[in-house]
C-alpha positions in Angstrom: -26.9 -1.0 20.6 -25.5 -3.7 22.6 -23.8 -3.2 25.6 -20.3 -3.3 26.3 -19.7 -3.6 22.5 -17.1 -1.8 21.6 -17.6 -0.5 18.0 -14.5 0.1 15.5 -14.4 1.6 12.2 -15.4 -0.7 9.7 -12.1 -2.5 8.2 -11.6 -3.8 4.7 -8.0 -4.6 5.3 -4.4 -4.5 7.2 -1.5 -2.4 6.4 2.0 -3.9 7.9 5.8 -3.6 8.3 6.3 -7.2 8.6 5.0 -10.3 8.5 5.3 -13.9 10.4 7.4 -16.2 8.7 8.4 -20.0 9.3 11.7 -20.1 10.1 13.3 -23.2 11.4 9.8 -24.9 11.8 9.1 -21.9 14.0 6.4 -19.0 12.6 8.3 -15.9 13.9 7.8 -12.4 13.0 10.2 -11.0 10.2 9.8 -6.9 10.4 11.0 -5.8 6.6 11.5 -1.9 4.8 8.2 -1.9 2.8 4.3 -2.3 3.5 2.4 -5.1 3.1 -1.8 -4.1 2.2 -3.7 -7.6 3.1 -7.6 -8.8 3.6 -8.8 -10.1 6.2 -8.5 -14.0 5.5 -5.6 -15.9 6.2 -4.1 -18.9 5.2 -1.4 -21.2 5.6 0.8 -19.3 3.3 -0.4 -16.2 5.8 -2.7 -13.2 5.2 -3.8 -13.0 1.1 -2.7 -9.9 -0.5 -5.2 -6.8 -1.2 -5.7 -6.2 -4.8 -4.3 -2.5 -3.7 -0.9 -4.1 -3.0 -0.7 -5.0 -6.3 -1.2 -2.0 -7.4 0.5 0.7 -5.3 3.5 -1.2 -6.2 3.4 -1.4 -9.5 4.0 2.2 -9.4 6.9 1.9 -6.8 11.0 1.7 -6.6 12.1 -2.1 -7.0 8.8 -3.4 -6.5 8.9 -1.9 -3.1 5.7 -0.4 -0.5 7.5 2.4 1.2 4.6 4.7 0.8 0.7 4.7 0.5 -1.3 7.8 0.0 -4.0 7.8 2.8 -6.7 10.2 4.1 -8.4 9.9 7.6 -12.0 9.0 8.0 -12.0 11.3 11.6 -10.9 15.3 12.4 -9.9 14.0 16.3 -6.3 12.4 16.2 -7.1 9.6 18.9 -9.8 8.5 17.1 -8.1 7.8 14.3 -4.9 6.5 16.2 -6.1 4.6 19.6 -2.9 3.9 21.5 -2.8 2.4 25.3 -1.1 0.1 27.3 -2.3 -3.1 26.5 -1.9 -6.7 28.5 -2.8 -9.9 26.6 -3.4 -13.3 27.3 -0.2 -15.2 25.5 -2.8 -18.1 24.5 -6.3 -16.6 23.7 -5.6 -13.0 22.8 -7.8 -11.6 24.6 -7.5 -8.7 26.6 -6.4 -9.1 30.4 -5.3 -4.9 31.2 -5.7 -1.3 29.1 -4.7 1.5 30.5 -3.7 5.5 29.6 -1.0 5.6 32.3 -3.8 7.1 34.6 -6.3 4.7 34.7 -6.9 1.4 32.9 -9.3 -1.2 33.0 -8.4 -4.7 33.7 -10.2 -8.2 34.3 -9.8 -9.3 37.7 -11.7 -12.5 39.6 -14.3 -10.2 40.9 -15.3 -9.2 37.1 -14.3 -5.7 35.1 -12.5 -3.2 37.7 -11.2 0.6 36.9 -8.2 0.1 38.9 -4.8 3.0 38.7 -2.6 2.9 36.1 1.0 3.4 36.9 2.7 2.7 33.2 4.6 -0.2 32.4 7.8 1.0 34.5 5.6 0.8 37.7 3.2 -2.1 37.1 3.9 -5.3 38.7 1.5 -6.8 35.9 3.8 -5.2 33.2 7.2 -7.4 34.2 8.5 -9.5 31.5 7.4 -7.3 28.8 3.5 -8.7 29.1 1.8 -5.1 28.9 3.3 -3.4 25.7 2.0 0.0 24.4 -0.1 -0.7 21.4 -1.4 1.3 18.6 -3.9 1.1 16.1 -4.2 3.4 12.9 -7.4 3.6 10.8 -6.8 4.6 7.2 -8.8 5.0 3.9 -7.1 4.0 1.1 -8.6 5.1 -2.4 -12.7 6.0 -2.3 -14.7 3.1 -3.0 -15.7 3.0 0.7 -15.6 6.3 2.3 -16.4 4.8 5.5 -14.2 1.8 5.2 -10.4 1.5 6.1 -7.2 -0.4 6.2 -6.0 -0.6 9.8 -2.1 -0.5 11.0 -1.3 -2.1 14.4 1.8 -1.5 16.1 3.9 -2.1 19.4 6.4 0.1 18.3 7.3 3.6 20.4 8.8 5.2 17.5 5.5 4.2 15.2 3.0 5.3 17.9 5.2 8.1 18.9 5.2 9.5 15.5 1.8 9.2 13.8 0.6 10.6 17.6 2.4 13.9 17.0 1.7 14.2 13.2 -1.6 13.8 13.7 -2.2 16.7 16.4 0.0 19.1 14.4 -1.7 18.5 11.4 -5.3 18.9 12.9 -3.7 22.3 14.7 -2.3 24.0 11.6 -4.9 22.7 9.1 -7.5 24.2 11.4 -9.3 21.0 12.3 -9.2 20.1 8.7 -7.7 16.6 9.3 -9.9 14.5 7.6 -9.7 16.5 4.6 -6.1 16.8 4.1 -4.4 14.6 1.3 -2.2 12.4 3.2 0.5 9.5 2.8 2.0 6.7 5.0 5.7 6.9 4.4 8.5 3.9 5.8 11.5 5.2 8.2 14.5 3.6 9.0 16.9 4.8 11.8 19.7 2.9 13.9 19.8 2.9 17.7 22.5 1.7 20.3 19.6 -1.0 21.6 19.3 -2.4 17.8 23.4 -3.1 17.7 23.5 -1.2 14.1 20.5 -3.0 13.0 18.4 -0.6 10.9 15.1 -0.6 12.3 11.9 0.8 10.5 8.6 2.5 11.3 6.0 4.6 10.2 5.2 8.1 9.8 2.8 10.2 8.2 3.6 13.1 6.3 1.6 15.1 3.4 1.4 13.5 0.2 4.6 13.5 -2.0 5.1 15.9 -4.1 2.6 18.5 -2.3 3.6 22.2 -0.7 2.0 22.8 2.7 -0.2 25.7 1.2 -1.5 23.1 -1.5 -2.3 20.4 1.2 -4.2 23.1 2.9 -5.8 24.1 -0.5 -7.1 21.4 -1.3 -8.5 19.7 2.2 -10.6 23.5 2.4 -11.7 22.5 -1.2 -12.6 19.3 0.2 -14.3 20.7 3.4 -16.3 23.3 1.6 -18.1 20.6 -1.3 -18.7 18.0 1.9 -20.2 21.1 3.3 -22.4 21.6 0.5 -23.6 17.8 0.3 -24.5 18.4 4.5 -21.4 15.8 5.1 -21.7 16.6 8.5 -18.0 15.7 10.1 -18.3 16.7 13.6 -21.2 14.0 14.0 -19.2 11.4 12.2 -16.2 11.7 15.1 -18.9 12.6 17.7 -20.5 8.8 16.8 -17.3 7.2 16.3 -16.0 8.2 20.0 -19.4 6.9 21.3 -19.4 3.7 20.0 -15.5 2.8 20.8 -16.7 3.9 24.4 -19.6 1.3 24.2 -17.0 -1.2 25.2 -14.5 -1.8 28.1 -12.2 -3.4 25.3 -11.5 -2.8 21.4 -10.0 -6.3 20.4 -12.6 -9.2 19.4 -11.7 -12.7 19.6 -11.3 -12.4 15.4 -8.0 -10.8 15.8 -6.4 -13.0 18.5 -4.2 -14.6 16.1 -2.8 -10.8 15.2 -2.4 -10.0 18.7 -0.2 -13.2 19.4 2.1 -12.6 16.3 2.0 -8.9 17.1 2.3 -9.4 20.9 4.2 -12.3 21.7 6.5 -13.7 18.8 7.6 -16.4 22.1 4.5 -17.5 22.6 4.0 -18.3 18.9 7.1 -20.0 18.6 6.7 -22.3 21.9 2.6 -23.1 20.4 4.6 -24.6 17.2 5.2 -28.9 17.6 8.7 -28.1 17.1 11.6 -30.8 18.5 15.2 -29.2 16.9 18.1 -28.3 19.3 17.9 -24.8 19.6 21.2 -23.3 18.1 23.4 -20.4 19.0 22.1 -18.4 15.3 18.4 -19.0 16.7 19.6 -17.3 20.0 20.6 -14.4 18.5 17.9 -13.9 15.9 15.7 -14.2 18.9 17.6 -11.7 20.7 17.7 -9.6 17.5 13.6 -9.9 17.1 12.8 -8.9 20.6 15.1 -5.3 20.3 13.4 -4.3 16.7 9.8 -5.5 17.7 10.6 -2.9 21.0 12.0 0.2 18.9 9.2 0.0 15.4 
């Protein structure tokens, strides 16, 4: 295996609760109250929709995709959801510093170094919103590819906090059968003081709609027993994934640069556009609203 290259779970597509739209000549992030499932191909019009998006949307209310039936690839919550404090280069989208609140891996003039990580509030490099919590959740949709996943990326505190809690809770109460549980991603909404009454949306992970806890556990136990009869080794899969992720200093690669910049630095996205119009008061208000929403989601 190539050393220094982080081997991440295979990705078939993307899940988002927003999109980048063109507004007044600028490409800006637009948060939505529904999911969008896309391929990994991007055109001038944006990311191409995945066939699963249309399939799931047909059975949704008002054509809005507010829930997605999913399952997980790993039993270890920290393999399904990797969340860290991250600082990216605003132009290239390359990671410059990634930490967990105790230690960080940072690119310096002397090369890659492991340094103390005081967290966002205590780090000089984090000033101005340069460093943010960054979460990547991998889930399976359908059963066409048992090892293929769809990735949901977020810098929102609400999504990261909620998903992390749910994953650890489900692992504990299911008896370490997290990868066998029938689950569902859901859109949640709430208003806060910071959002000034404007609803903000985040992602939650629940049991499949209509299932009780007992029914979900029974199905998980049946799935586990069936996999054991096929000599499916979940423990070995988790161990290999853990080793693969730790093989490199950073998880992101150059191909994901645009997605990172769109999520992290909407201001940089706008500045890179060839725009010469005068900024109106409405533009400024929209910018403030976008910043507040991005922090909370």
